[in-house]
C-alpha positions as CSV (number, residue, x, y, z in Angstrom):
1,X,8.1,0.3,52.2
2,X,4.7,1.3,53.3
3,X,5.4,5.0,53.0
4,X,3.8,7.7,50.9
5,X,5.7,8.7,47.7
6,X,5.4,12.4,48.2
7,X,9.0,13.4,47.5
8,X,10.4,12.0,44.3
9,X,13.8,12.6,42.7
10,X,14.3,12.4,38.9
11,X,17.9,11.8,37.9
12,X,18.6,12.9,34.3
13,X,16.8,15.9,32.9
14,X,16.8,15.2,29.3
15,X,13.5,15.1,27.3
16,X,12.1,12.1,29.2
17,X,13.3,13.1,32.6
18,X,11.8,16.6,32.2
19,X,8.5,15.1,31.1
20,X,8.4,12.8,34.0
21,X,9.2,15.6,36.4
22,X,6.4,17.7,34.9
23,X,3.9,14.8,35.4
24,X,4.9,14.4,39.0
25,X,4.9,18.1,39.9
26,X,1.5,18.7,38.3
27,X,0.2,15.8,40.4
28,X,1.2,17.4,43.6
29,X,4.5,15.7,44.3
30,X,7.6,17.5,45.5
31,X,10.1,16.9,42.7
32,X,13.9,17.0,43.0
33,X,15.4,17.2,39.5
34,X,19.1,16.2,39.3
35,X,21.4,16.6,36.4
36,X,25.2,17.1,36.2
37,X,24.6,19.6,33.5
38,X,23.4,23.0,34.9
39,X,22.3,23.9,31.3
40,X,20.0,20.8,31.2
41,X,18.5,21.8,34.6
42,X,17.8,25.3,33.4
43,X,16.3,23.9,30.2
44,X,14.0,21.6,32.3
45,X,12.8,24.5,34.3
46,X,12.2,26.5,31.2
47,X,10.2,23.6,29.6
48,X,8.0,23.3,32.7
49,X,7.4,27.1,32.7
50,X,6.4,27.0,29.1
51,X,4.1,24.0,29.3
52,X,2.3,25.4,32.4
53,X,2.0,28.8,30.8
54,X,0.2,27.1,27.8
55,X,-2.0,25.2,30.3
56,X,-3.1,28.5,31.9
57,X,-3.8,30.0,28.4
58,X,-6.0,27.1,27.6
59,X,-7.8,27.3,30.9
60,X,-6.6,23.9,32.2
61,X,-5.0,25.4,35.3
62,X,-5.1,28.7,37.1
63,X,-2.2,31.0,37.5
64,X,-2.1,30.2,41.2
65,X,-2.0,26.4,40.4
66,X,0.8,27.1,37.9
67,X,2.8,28.9,40.6
68,X,2.4,25.9,43.0
69,X,3.6,23.5,40.3
70,X,6.7,25.5,39.6
71,X,7.4,25.8,43.3
72,X,7.3,22.0,43.7
73,X,10.1,21.5,41.1
74,X,13.6,22.2,42.3
75,X,16.8,21.3,40.4
76,X,20.3,20.3,41.6
77,X,23.6,19.2,40.1
78,X,24.6,17.0,43.2
79,X,23.1,13.5,43.6
80,X,23.1,14.2,47.4
81,X,19.9,16.1,46.8
82,X,18.1,12.8,46.5
83,X,18.8,11.9,50.2
84,X,15.2,12.6,51.3
85,X,13.4,11.1,48.3
86,X,11.1,8.2,48.9
87,X,11.3,7.3,45.2
88,X,14.2,7.9,42.8
89,X,13.6,7.6,39.1
90,X,16.7,7.5,36.9
91,X,16.6,8.5,33.3
92,X,20.3,8.6,32.5
93,X,21.9,7.3,29.3
94,X,21.3,3.6,28.4
95,X,24.5,2.2,29.6
96,X,25.0,-0.5,32.3
97,X,28.2,1.2,33.5
98,X,26.5,4.6,34.0
99,X,23.3,3.2,35.6
100,X,25.2,0.7,37.9
101,X,27.5,3.4,39.1
102,X,24.4,5.6,39.8
103,X,22.7,2.8,41.8
104,X,25.8,2.3,43.9
105,X,26.0,6.0,44.7
106,X,22.2,6.0,45.6
107,X,22.8,3.2,48.0
108,X,25.0,5.4,50.1
109,X,22.7,8.4,49.8
110,X,19.1,7.3,50.1
111,X,17.2,5.7,52.9
112,X,17.1,1.8,52.7
113,X,13.3,2.1,52.4
114,X,13.5,4.4,49.3
115,X,12.4,2.8,46.1
116,X,14.9,3.0,43.2
117,X,13.3,2.9,39.7
118,X,15.1,2.7,36.4
119,X,13.5,4.2,33.3
120,X,15.4,1.8,31.0
121,X,13.6,0.3,28.1
122,X,16.5,-1.8,26.9
123,X,18.6,-3.0,29.8
124,X,18.1,-5.8,32.4
125,X,16.4,-4.5,35.5
126,X,17.6,-7.7,37.3
127,X,21.2,-7.0,36.4
128,X,20.9,-3.4,37.6
129,X,19.2,-4.5,40.8
130,X,22.0,-7.0,41.5
131,X,24.4,-4.1,41.8
132,X,22.4,-2.5,44.6
133,X,22.8,-3.3,48.3
134,X,19.0,-3.5,48.5
135,X,18.0,-5.3,45.3
136,X,14.5,-5.8,46.6
137,X,13.7,-2.1,46.2
138,X,14.9,-1.8,42.6
139,X,12.3,-2.0,39.8
140,X,11.6,-0.6,36.3
141,X,9.3,2.3,35.7
142,X,9.1,2.8,32.0
143,X,7.3,6.0,30.9
144,X,6.6,6.7,27.2
145,X,7.5,9.9,25.3
146,X,6.1,12.5,25.6
147,X,5.5,11.6,29.3
148,X,2.8,14.2,30.0
149,X,0.7,12.9,27.1
150,X,1.3,9.2,26.9
151,X,-0.9,7.2,29.3
152,X,1.1,3.9,29.5
153,X,3.6,3.1,32.3
154,X,5.2,-0.3,32.3
155,X,6.0,-1.5,35.9
156,X,8.8,-3.9,35.6
157,X,9.6,-6.5,38.3
158,X,12.8,-8.5,38.6
159,X,12.9,-11.8,40.6
160,X,14.4,-9.8,43.4
161,X,11.8,-7.0,43.6
162,X,9.7,-6.9,46.8
163,X,5.9,-6.8,46.1
164,X,5.3,-3.8,48.3
165,X,7.6,-1.7,46.1
166,X,5.7,-2.8,43.0
167,X,2.4,-2.0,44.7
168,X,3.6,1.5,45.7
169,X,4.7,2.6,42.2
170,X,1.7,1.0,40.6
171,X,-0.6,3.1,42.8
172,X,1.5,6.1,42.1
173,X,1.1,5.6,38.3
174,X,-2.7,5.5,38.8
175,X,-2.6,8.7,40.8
176,X,-0.7,10.3,38.0
177,X,-3.5,9.5,35.6
178,X,-1.5,6.7,33.9
179,X,-2.4,3.2,33.0
180,X,0.1,0.9,34.7
181,X,0.9,-2.5,33.1
182,X,2.8,-5.1,35.1
183,X,5.5,-6.9,33.1
184,X,8.5,-9.1,33.8
185,X,12.1,-8.3,33.1
186,X,13.1,-8.8,29.5
187,X,14.5,-6.2,27.0
188,X,11.9,-4.1,25.5
189,X,9.2,-5.3,27.9
190,X,5.8,-5.3,26.1
191,X,5.4,-2.2,24.0
192,X,9.0,-1.7,22.9
193,X,9.5,-5.5,22.7
194,X,6.9,-5.5,19.9
195,X,7.5,-2.1,18.5
196,X,11.3,-2.3,17.9
197,X,11.1,-5.6,16.1
198,X,8.7,-4.0,13.7
199,X,10.9,-0.9,13.3
200,X,13.9,-3.0,12.7
201,X,12.2,-4.9,9.9
202,X,11.1,-1.6,8.3
203,X,14.7,-0.3,8.4
204,X,15.9,-3.6,6.8
205,X,13.2,-3.3,4.1
206,X,14.4,0.2,3.3
207,X,18.0,-0.8,3.3
208,X,17.3,-3.6,0.8
209,X,15.8,-0.9,-1.5
210,X,12.5,-2.8,-1.6
211,X,10.5,0.4,-1.2
212,X,11.2,4.1,-0.6
213,X,11.2,5.5,2.9
214,X,8.1,7.6,1.9
215,X,6.2,4.6,0.6
216,X,7.1,2.5,3.7
217,X,5.9,5.2,6.0
218,X,2.8,6.0,4.0
219,X,1.9,2.3,3.7
220,X,1.9,1.8,7.5
221,X,0.0,5.0,8.3
222,X,-2.7,4.5,5.6
223,X,-2.8,0.7,5.7
224,X,-2.8,0.3,9.5
225,X,-4.0,3.6,10.8
226,X,-0.7,4.3,12.7
227,X,0.1,7.8,13.8
228,X,3.6,7.7,12.3
229,X,5.5,5.6,9.8
230,X,8.3,3.4,11.1
231,X,11.2,5.3,9.6
232,X,9.9,8.7,10.8
233,X,9.4,7.1,14.2
234,X,13.0,5.8,14.3
235,X,14.1,9.3,13.6
236,X,12.0,10.6,16.5
237,X,13.1,7.9,19.0
238,X,16.8,8.2,17.9
239,X,18.5,5.8,15.5
240,X,21.2,5.2,18.2
241,X,18.6,4.5,20.9
242,X,16.8,2.0,18.6
243,X,20.1,0.3,17.9
244,X,20.8,0.0,21.7
245,X,17.4,-1.4,22.4
246,X,17.7,-4.0,19.6
247,X,21.1,-5.0,20.6
248,X,19.8,-5.7,24.1
249,X,16.8,-7.6,22.7
250,X,19.0,-9.7,20.4
251,X,21.4,-10.6,23.2
252,X,18.6,-12.3,25.0
253,X,16.3,-13.6,22.3
254,X,18.9,-14.5,19.6
255,X,16.0,-13.9,17.2
256,X,17.3,-12.6,13.9
257,X,14.4,-10.3,13.7
258,X,15.9,-8.4,16.6
259,X,19.5,-8.3,15.1
260,X,19.8,-4.5,14.3
261,X,19.7,-3.8,10.6
262,X,23.1,-2.8,9.5
263,X,21.8,0.6,8.4
264,X,21.1,1.5,12.0
265,X,24.8,1.0,12.8
266,X,25.9,3.0,9.8
267,X,23.6,5.9,10.6
268,X,24.5,5.9,14.3
269,X,28.2,5.8,13.7
270,X,27.9,8.6,11.2
271,X,26.1,10.8,13.8
272,X,22.9,10.7,11.7
273,X,20.7,9.8,14.7
274,X,17.4,11.3,13.6
275,X,15.6,14.5,14.5
276,X,18.0,15.4,17.4
277,X,21.0,15.6,14.9
278,X,19.0,17.0,12.1
279,X,19.3,14.0,9.9
280,X,18.5,10.3,10.0
281,X,16.4,8.4,7.6
282,X,15.0,11.9,6.6
283,X,16.7,15.3,6.7
284,X,15.3,18.0,9.0
285,X,15.4,21.8,8.9
286,X,17.7,21.9,11.9
287,X,18.8,19.6,14.8
288,X,15.7,19.0,17.0
289,X,13.3,20.2,14.3
290,X,10.4,18.1,13.2
291,X,10.2,19.7,9.8
292,X,11.3,17.4,7.0
293,X,13.2,19.1,4.1
294,X,14.0,17.7,0.7
295,X,17.3,15.9,0.2
296,X,18.9,13.7,-2.4
297,X,16.6,10.8,-1.7
298,X,13.3,12.8,-1.9
299,X,11.2,11.5,-4.8
300,X,11.3,13.8,-7.8
301,X,8.5,14.6,-10.2
302,X,9.2,12.1,-13.0
303,X,9.9,13.5,-16.4
304,X,9.9,11.4,-19.5
305,X,8.3,8.5,-17.6
306,X,6.1,6.0,-19.3
307,X,2.7,7.2,-20.3
308,X,-0.2,5.1,-19.0
309,X,-2.8,3.4,-21.1
310,X,-6.3,4.9,-21.4
311,X,-8.8,3.4,-18.9
312,X,-12.5,4.2,-19.4
313,X,-14.1,1.0,-18.2
314,X,-13.2,-1.4,-15.4
315,X,-14.1,-5.0,-14.8
316,X,-14.2,-6.3,-11.2
317,X,-14.3,-10.1,-10.7
318,X,-15.7,-11.4,-7.5
319,X,-18.8,-11.2,-5.3
320,X,-17.5,-10.7,-1.8
321,X,-17.1,-7.6,0.3
322,X,-13.8,-6.6,-1.2
323,X,-15.0,-7.0,-4.8
324,X,-18.1,-4.9,-4.0
325,X,-16.0,-2.2,-2.3
326,X,-13.6,-2.0,-5.2
327,X,-16.5,-1.7,-7.7
328,X,-18.0,1.0,-5.6
329,X,-14.7,3.0,-5.6
330,X,-14.3,2.9,-9.4
331,X,-18.0,3.8,-10.0
332,X,-17.8,6.7,-7.6
333,X,-14.8,8.0,-9.6
334,X,-16.8,8.0,-12.8
335,X,-15.7,4.7,-14.4
336,X,-18.1,2.4,-16.1
337,X,-17.9,-0.9,-14.1
338,X,-18.7,-4.5,-14.9
339,X,-19.1,-6.5,-11.7
340,X,-18.9,-10.2,-12.6
341,X,-19.5,-13.2,-10.4
342,X,-19.9,-16.9,-10.9
343,X,-23.6,-16.5,-11.3
344,X,-26.0,-13.6,-12.1
345,X,-27.6,-14.1,-8.7
346,X,-24.3,-13.6,-6.9
347,X,-23.5,-10.5,-9.1
348,X,-26.9,-9.0,-8.3
349,X,-26.4,-9.6,-4.6
350,X,-23.0,-7.9,-4.8
351,X,-24.5,-4.9,-6.5
352,X,-27.2,-4.8,-3.8
353,X,-24.4,-4.6,-1.2
354,X,-23.1,-1.6,-3.0
355,X,-26.6,0.0,-3.1
356,X,-26.8,-0.3,0.7
357,X,-23.3,1.2,1.1
358,X,-24.2,4.1,-1.0
359,X,-27.5,4.6,0.8
360,X,-25.6,4.8,4.1
361,X,-23.4,7.5,2.7
362,X,-26.5,9.5,1.6
363,X,-28.0,9.1,5.1
364,X,-24.8,10.4,6.7
365,X,-24.7,13.3,4.3
366,X,-21.5,12.2,2.6
367,X,-23.2,11.6,-0.8
368,X,-26.2,13.2,-2.6
369,X,-29.1,11.1,-3.7
370,X,-28.3,12.1,-7.3
371,X,-24.6,11.0,-7.0
372,X,-25.9,7.7,-5.5
373,X,-28.1,7.0,-8.5
374,X,-25.4,8.0,-11.0
375,X,-22.8,5.7,-9.3
376,X,-25.2,2.8,-9.2
377,X,-26.1,3.3,-12.9
378,X,-22.5,2.9,-13.9
379,X,-22.3,-0.6,-12.4
380,X,-23.4,-3.6,-14.5
381,X,-23.8,-6.9,-12.7
382,X,-22.9,-9.9,-14.9
383,X,-22.9,-13.6,-14.3
384,X,-19.9,-14.4,-16.5
385,X,-16.4,-13.1,-17.2
386,X,-17.4,-12.9,-20.9
387,X,-18.7,-9.4,-20.1
388,X,-15.1,-8.3,-19.6
389,X,-14.5,-8.4,-23.4
390,X,-14.3,-4.6,-23.7
391,X,-12.9,-3.4,-20.3
392,X,-9.6,-1.5,-20.2
393,X,-8.7,-2.7,-16.7
394,X,-9.7,-6.0,-15.1
395,X,-9.3,-6.4,-11.3
396,X,-9.8,-9.8,-9.7
397,X,-10.9,-9.9,-6.1
398,X,-11.7,-13.6,-5.6
399,X,-10.6,-16.1,-3.0
400,X,-7.0,-16.0,-1.8
401,X,-6.1,-19.3,-3.4
402,X,-3.4,-19.4,-6.1
403,X,-5.0,-22.2,-8.2
404,X,-8.3,-20.2,-8.2
405,X,-6.6,-17.0,-9.2
406,X,-4.5,-18.7,-11.9
407,X,-7.6,-20.3,-13.5
408,X,-9.3,-16.9,-13.5
409,X,-6.3,-15.2,-15.1
410,X,-6.2,-17.8,-17.8
411,X,-9.9,-17.0,-18.5
412,X,-9.2,-13.2,-18.5
413,X,-6.4,-13.8,-21.0
414,X,-8.9,-15.3,-23.4
415,X,-11.7,-12.9,-22.8
416,X,-10.1,-9.4,-22.4
417,X,-9.1,-7.4,-25.4
418,X,-5.4,-6.9,-26.3
419,X,-3.8,-4.1,-24.2
420,X,-6.2,-4.5,-21.2
421,X,-4.4,-4.2,-17.9
422,X,-5.0,-7.3,-15.7
423,X,-4.7,-6.7,-11.9
424,X,-4.8,-9.0,-8.9
425,X,-5.7,-7.8,-5.4
426,X,-3.8,-10.6,-3.7
427,X,-2.4,-9.7,-0.3
428,X,0.2,-12.5,0.0
429,X,0.4,-14.6,-3.2
430,X,3.0,-14.1,-5.9
431,X,1.7,-11.8,-8.6
432,X,4.1,-13.3,-11.2
433,X,2.4,-16.7,-10.7
434,X,-0.9,-15.1,-11.8
435,X,0.9,-13.4,-14.7
436,X,2.4,-16.7,-15.9
437,X,-1.1,-18.1,-16.3
438,X,-1.6,-15.7,-19.2
439,X,0.1,-15.3,-22.6
440,X,0.7,-11.6,-21.7
441,X,2.5,-11.4,-18.4
442,X,3.7,-7.9,-19.3
443,X,0.1,-6.7,-18.8
444,X,-0.3,-8.2,-15.3
445,X,0.2,-6.2,-12.0
446,X,-0.8,-6.3,-8.4
447,X,-3.2,-3.7,-7.1
448,X,-3.7,-4.5,-3.4
449,X,-6.7,-2.6,-1.9
450,X,-7.3,-2.6,1.8
451,X,-10.6,-3.4,3.5
452,X,-13.0,-1.6,3.5
453,X,-12.0,-0.4,0.1
454,X,-14.3,2.7,0.0
455,X,-12.7,4.0,3.2
456,X,-9.0,2.9,3.1
457,X,-6.8,5.2,1.1
458,X,-3.9,2.8,0.4
459,X,-3.2,0.7,-2.7
460,X,0.0,-1.3,-2.9
461,X,1.1,-1.3,-6.5
462,X,3.0,-4.5,-7.1
463,X,5.0,-4.9,-10.3
464,X,6.7,-8.1,-11.3
465,X,9.9,-8.5,-13.3
466,X,7.7,-8.9,-16.3
467,X,5.4,-5.9,-15.9
468,X,5.6,-3.3,-18.6
469,X,6.4,0.3,-17.5
470,X,3.2,1.7,-19.1
471,X,1.1,-0.8,-17.1
472,X,2.7,0.4,-13.9
473,X,2.1,4.0,-15.0
474,X,-1.5,3.2,-15.8
475,X,-2.3,1.8,-12.4
476,X,-0.6,4.7,-10.6
477,X,-2.7,7.2,-12.7
478,X,-5.9,5.3,-12.0
479,X,-5.1,5.3,-8.2
480,X,-4.9,9.1,-8.4
481,X,-8.3,9.3,-10.2
482,X,-10.0,7.0,-7.6
483,X,-8.4,9.1,-4.8
484,X,-6.2,6.4,-3.5
485,X,-2.5,6.7,-2.4
486,X,-0.3,4.3,-4.4
487,X,2.9,2.9,-2.9
488,X,5.3,0.9,-5.1
489,X,6.7,-2.5,-4.0
490,X,8.2,-5.6,-5.5
491,X,6.6,-9.0,-5.9
492,X,7.4,-10.7,-2.7
493,X,5.3,-12.1,0.1
494,X,3.4,-9.6,2.2
495,X,4.5,-6.6,0.1
496,X,5.0,-3.7,2.6
497,X,2.1,-3.7,5.1
498,X,1.6,-7.4,5.7
499,X,5.4,-8.1,5.7
500,X,5.7,-5.6,8.6
501,X,2.4,-6.1,10.3
502,X,2.1,-9.9,10.7
503,X,5.5,-10.6,12.3
504,X,4.5,-8.0,14.9
505,X,1.2,-9.8,15.5
506,X,3.0,-13.1,15.6
507,X,5.4,-11.9,18.3
508,X,2.5,-10.6,20.4
509,X,1.0,-14.1,20.3
510,X,4.3,-15.6,21.3
511,X,4.4,-13.3,24.4
512,X,1.0,-14.7,25.5
513,X,2.1,-18.2,24.7
514,X,5.2,-17.7,26.9
515,X,3.0,-16.3,29.7
516,X,5.0,-13.1,29.7
517,X,1.9,-10.8,29.6
518,X,-1.9,-11.0,29.3
519,X,-3.9,-10.3,26.2
520,X,-5.4,-7.2,27.9
521,X,-2.1,-5.8,29.0
522,X,-0.5,-6.3,25.6
523,X,-3.5,-4.7,23.8
524,X,-3.4,-1.8,26.3
525,X,0.4,-1.4,25.9
526,X,0.2,-1.0,22.2
527,X,-2.7,1.3,22.1
528,X,-1.5,3.5,25.0
529,X,2.2,3.2,24.4
530,X,2.4,2.9,20.6
531,X,-0.6,4.9,19.5
532,X,-2.1,1.9,17.7
533,X,-5.8,2.2,16.9
534,X,-6.3,-1.5,17.9
535,X,-4.3,-3.9,20.1
536,X,-2.8,-6.9,18.3
537,X,-5.3,-9.3,19.7
538,X,-8.3,-7.1,18.8
539,X,-6.9,-6.8,15.3
540,X,-6.2,-10.6,15.0
541,X,-9.8,-11.4,15.9
542,X,-11.1,-8.9,13.4
543,X,-8.8,-10.1,10.5
544,X,-9.5,-13.8,11.3
545,X,-7.1,-16.2,12.8
546,X,-7.2,-18.5,9.8
547,X,-6.4,-15.6,7.5
548,X,-3.6,-14.5,9.8
549,X,-2.1,-18.0,10.0
550,X,-2.2,-18.3,6.2
551,X,-0.2,-15.1,5.8
552,X,2.3,-16.1,8.5
553,X,2.9,-19.4,6.7
554,X,3.4,-17.6,3.4
555,X,5.9,-15.2,5.0
556,X,7.8,-18.0,6.7
557,X,7.9,-20.0,3.5
558,X,9.2,-17.1,1.5
559,X,11.8,-15.7,3.8
560,X,12.8,-19.0,5.6
561,X,13.4,-17.1,8.9
562,X,12.8,-19.2,12.0
563,X,11.5,-16.0,13.7
564,X,8.6,-15.9,11.2
565,X,7.3,-19.4,12.1
566,X,3.7,-19.1,13.1
567,X,3.2,-19.0,16.9
568,X,2.0,-22.4,18.2
569,X,-0.9,-20.8,20.0
570,X,-2.2,-19.4,16.7
571,X,-2.1,-22.8,15.1
572,X,-3.9,-24.4,18.0
573,X,-6.7,-21.9,18.0
574,X,-7.2,-22.3,14.2
575,X,-7.2,-26.1,14.6
576,X,-9.9,-25.7,17.2
577,X,-12.1,-23.6,14.9
578,X,-11.6,-20.5,17.0
579,X,-11.1,-18.0,14.1
580,X,-12.1,-14.7,15.8
581,X,-15.2,-12.6,15.6
582,X,-16.6,-14.5,12.7
583,X,-16.9,-17.7,14.7
584,X,-17.7,-16.0,18.0
585,X,-14.4,-16.9,19.6
586,X,-10.8,-16.3,18.9
587,X,-8.4,-14.9,21.4
588,X,-11.5,-13.5,23.1
589,X,-15.1,-14.6,23.1
590,X,-17.9,-12.5,21.4
591,X,-21.6,-12.5,21.7
592,X,-23.2,-14.3,18.8
593,X,-25.5,-12.3,16.6
């Protein structure tokens, strides 16, 4: 198999096949595009002509180079055209029957030394290889969509794959400017194995009417920095494709988190497969369009809704980073703020932290010196909650300990005036438990900010079964005034973001614990293949492994799903005191400051 991969056949000229063909042709390979549909072949050529024309316009290639690229791409409708290829990449529909038949035909056409690669992201490479007369030359080569832009390529080996074949396609991926990640054969591999479980949970969350599709997508974009929300991403991938991948994952893992949400089957069988059909979770201007248009589920401007209470002054309880950040946000928006801590010294220290934050904004040109002084003047540091006697909104940002929060709410109940809204910033504890510590549970609501509060735009607004409508309306109005994006969710563990984020992080830990992939490969896969701003292990070390474990335990306790049980490796690291960056060691080691 020690031969150059200079002539490569791509079988299946849909969106992915066309993208792979473009990558290969622009990298100097002779590309044989094969599709039984002559229309698909013509469309692939047109797509390559259009993309290379844009590249010339932008000065990335010359007209002569464009001519050479186009000349290297030839299309055929007969599989016999692959006879001289040293590598064949199939990107035909995700069906064992179709792919196995293709491999049997390729056995009779190609040289025994040619490498056969499947582009599957859901089916077993081993099972496909077993159908070939030469299983040692069969492997997986999983590109990500759009192939010209996405850097990740997963190189998938079965127990039958010869190492030289793996080495050859790995080197090819590097020559194409891609980042190859070596993985074993299991459905979903690394990136999709983590991604599709998360997408499935988002679909189930929507199906349960826990939150609107718009709020779920906004929460994950604004709360986690993701390029797309999960339901919009399902529409892009194809609801039917997602269902196929999840079915394959569940057949191997038997993990209920991988069992396709019923709504995926309902949409698929109704032909509502996402952008390609013009309708999925959202409705689009036309099949293939990315323009979302209003439909019956689009939120309407509420008329006759409850009017919020007047909020002029805000009390923030706590002295940590989150409390300081929240106080800064309210003061910048023009509210008078009382920042109360357990002592005057702690309160003054917290206000000093805000002063430093504001000074950095002035240095960076984001804030004027006058605005800094006005903001700081609106903040009163106090050493007791007694100073909350006249605030219209009290926000607690103390330790994530239910007993501590309940005691604080009991105090707020005695101190705050009638009609004041009482809000908790908890990320995982039951809001109603805080509400029940007061004599006015109707005034209590969750207002979950994200860290750092001045920068993060999301606030999860969590109403309990006891929360009054006007309290909910008040908090949403306040969010608008402090320039935050509110999303509504019910009072259950994790709300939207943590309920979707932490099972994904937990599954990444399980992958490492099972020796399926390395930390670095998993982090690279999710950043390059999923567009995540941080890999899961980078994020875990930033959040803190102890914090992550506590949230996992809460989720597992609430939903009683075995798949949500904390990964043993996470528990071991926490027990060893390896909590992430704050201790200098978590999943990785860090230089101590």
